[in-house]
C-alpha positions in Angstrom: -58.4 183.5 -6.3 -56.2 183.6 -9.4 -54.4 180.4 -10.4 -51.0 180.4 -12.1 -49.3 177.9 -14.3 -45.7 177.6 -15.3 -46.7 175.5 -18.3 -49.2 178.2 -19.5 -46.7 181.0 -18.7 -43.7 179.6 -20.4 -42.8 182.8 -22.2 -43.1 184.8 -19.0 -41.1 182.4 -17.0 -38.2 182.3 -19.6 -38.3 186.0 -20.4 -35.2 187.7 -18.9 -36.9 190.8 -17.6 -40.0 189.2 -16.0 -38.6 188.6 -12.5 -41.7 190.0 -10.7 -44.2 187.9 -12.6 -42.0 184.8 -12.5 -41.6 185.1 -8.7 -45.4 185.4 -8.3 -45.9 182.1 -10.2 -43.2 180.3 -8.4 -44.4 181.5 -5.0 -47.9 180.3 -5.9 -46.5 176.8 -6.6 -44.6 176.8 -3.3 -47.4 178.2 -1.2 -49.9 175.6 -2.5 -47.6 172.6 -2.6 -48.1 172.2 -6.3 -46.0 169.4 -7.9 -44.7 170.2 -11.4 -45.4 168.1 -14.4 -42.7 167.0 -17.0 -43.3 170.1 -19.3 -42.9 172.4 -16.3 -39.7 170.6 -15.3 -38.4 171.2 -18.8 -39.2 174.9 -18.5 -37.6 175.2 -15.1 -34.4 173.5 -16.3 -34.1 176.2 -19.0 -34.9 179.1 -16.7 -31.8 181.3 -15.9 -32.4 183.6 -12.9 -30.0 185.1 -10.6 -32.4 186.0 -7.8 -31.8 183.8 -4.8 -35.5 183.3 -3.9 -36.4 182.1 -7.4 -33.3 179.9 -7.6 -34.3 178.2 -4.3 -38.0 177.8 -5.3 -36.9 176.2 -8.6 -34.7 173.9 -6.6 -37.7 172.8 -4.4 -40.0 172.4 -7.4 -37.5 170.3 -9.2 -36.9 168.3 -6.1 -34.1 166.2 -7.6 -30.7 165.2 -6.3 -28.5 166.5 -9.1 -25.4 168.4 -8.0 -26.7 171.6 -9.6 -30.1 171.2 -7.9 -28.3 170.7 -4.6 -26.7 174.1 -5.0 -30.1 175.6 -5.8 -31.5 174.1 -2.6 -28.5 175.3 -0.6 -29.2 178.9 -1.9 -32.9 178.6 -1.0 -32.0 177.3 2.5 -30.3 180.7 3.2 -33.4 182.7 2.4 -34.2 184.9 5.5 -37.5 186.4 4.2 -39.3 183.2 3.0 -39.3 180.7 5.8 -41.4 178.2 3.9 -38.7 178.2 1.1 -35.9 178.1 3.7 -37.4 175.2 5.6 -38.4 173.1 2.6 -35.1 173.6 0.8 -33.1 172.7 3.9 -35.2 169.5 4.2 -34.4 168.4 0.7 -30.6 168.0 0.9 -28.0 167.0 3.5 -24.5 168.1 4.3 -22.9 165.1 2.5 -24.9 166.0 -0.7 -23.8 169.6 -0.5 -20.2 168.7 0.1 -20.3 166.5 -3.0 -22.0 169.3 -5.2 -19.5 171.8 -3.9 -16.6 169.4 -4.9 -18.0 168.7 -8.4 -18.5 172.4 -9.2 -15.6 174.0 -7.5 -12.8 171.3 -7.7 -13.7 168.8 -10.5 -15.4 170.9 -13.2 -13.6 173.5 -15.3 -15.3 176.9 -15.1 -14.9 177.2 -18.9 -17.1 174.1 -19.3 -20.1 175.3 -17.3 -23.3 176.3 -19.0 -24.8 179.8 -18.5 -27.2 178.4 -15.9 -24.5 176.6 -14.0 -22.4 179.8 -14.0 -25.2 181.8 -12.5 -26.1 179.2 -9.8 -22.4 178.6 -8.8 -21.9 182.4 -8.6 -25.0 182.9 -6.5 -24.1 179.9 -4.3 -20.7 181.5 -3.6 -22.4 184.8 -2.8 -25.1 183.3 -0.5 -22.6 181.1 1.4 -19.6 183.3 1.7 -21.6 186.4 2.6 -23.4 184.5 5.3 -20.3 182.8 6.7 -18.2 185.8 7.5 
């Protein structure tokens, strides 16, 4: 069985057009309950992806309670094809945390002040939640 490493695959993880390879690495971590190290956390925090499954897995791997990560987890919780991701992501945040993250990003922060990663995640959050809640 092949093993994968975020740390040893930094260039692949951060390369814009490596969605397929990146997703294999992320799924390997999720499937095997691998905890990330500090270097891998740094890499994930720099990773800008717009694919919902990858965003959700990043949220689970980071497993922190920042407002941005709560949005990542919320996106992951809506995944219909990856039940492990959906269940894990759902267990890592609650409605109060999501309400606060939503308020911070959509009421308190100025859209012009958001980083590229914040812009991507907030856009994907809106797409995930408002396409499911119709």
